[in-house]
C-alpha angles and dihedrals in degrees: 000000000000092000091048090052092052091050090048093053092044091055091045091051092049090049091048093049091046090051092050091049092048093049091047091051092048091047091053091046092049092049092049091048093051096043088060085072089071084092088076093059111106134185095227144341130229123257119249105078101280085141104035098194141030118215111213114197122215115247105186142275129253092204135340092286103032128073123207114255089250093057094043091051091051091052093046091052090051091050089051091054091048099047091047090054096246094123129026099215146002130241110201111201127184143088124315094208095275096106102020127035104262138040107258098173094046091056092044091053092049090053096049090047089054088060093053102262105151122230093245089062095051126084119186125205103190093177098062097108091142131038092242091053092047092055093042093049092047091055101038105030103028097030093227111171100165128032151144110241119208129204139107116305095251090057099043100080090058092047091048093047092053097040095047090048087051090058098262116135094221136173123187132229119193120232098198095144098140143034107261125213096209101086093163095065098071091045128047096359094051092047090054091045090054090053090051091048091050090052091048093051101038100035113015100040098049090045092052091047 
């Protein structure tokens, strides 16, 4: 009985280690695949409507009235593109407080209105509580096929990977306008998020189709 138990644990340990190694390899592969989409990050776009809309991704709320610096910077970059005539409208995508605690898109809309963006130039995706959902909703619900996507640089490759695999001809513009306190976000969390995005695009999406 003792020998059988040792064999059992040895096999279990080998299986566990093999699983960890496989997941680690897939995570690295997914991250490398997605980071290749950095090539679609640009410094600016020309005026004239080549990219008709800018997608601004929610980045969290501190409380019901206060956006995180990341989210505010994303919105301000989108406003800059709009007022300089480089995009014709804004798609604000995030949570409306249904999934998370506070209303991201409501606060985003209030800010862009303060800078003179008219309601007929604002689209609101209140069900974009994840990056995958934001890109999917833009393609399927708002029929976006060409856009500038706006977020911080660490987040852009994942957005671009998902959007372009959803049929959106997207380029990214970084909204790194501040020094951010959350140093963990661009590291471990983003690496795991890239792996999840890769699974959703390469496994989940084809299966659903």
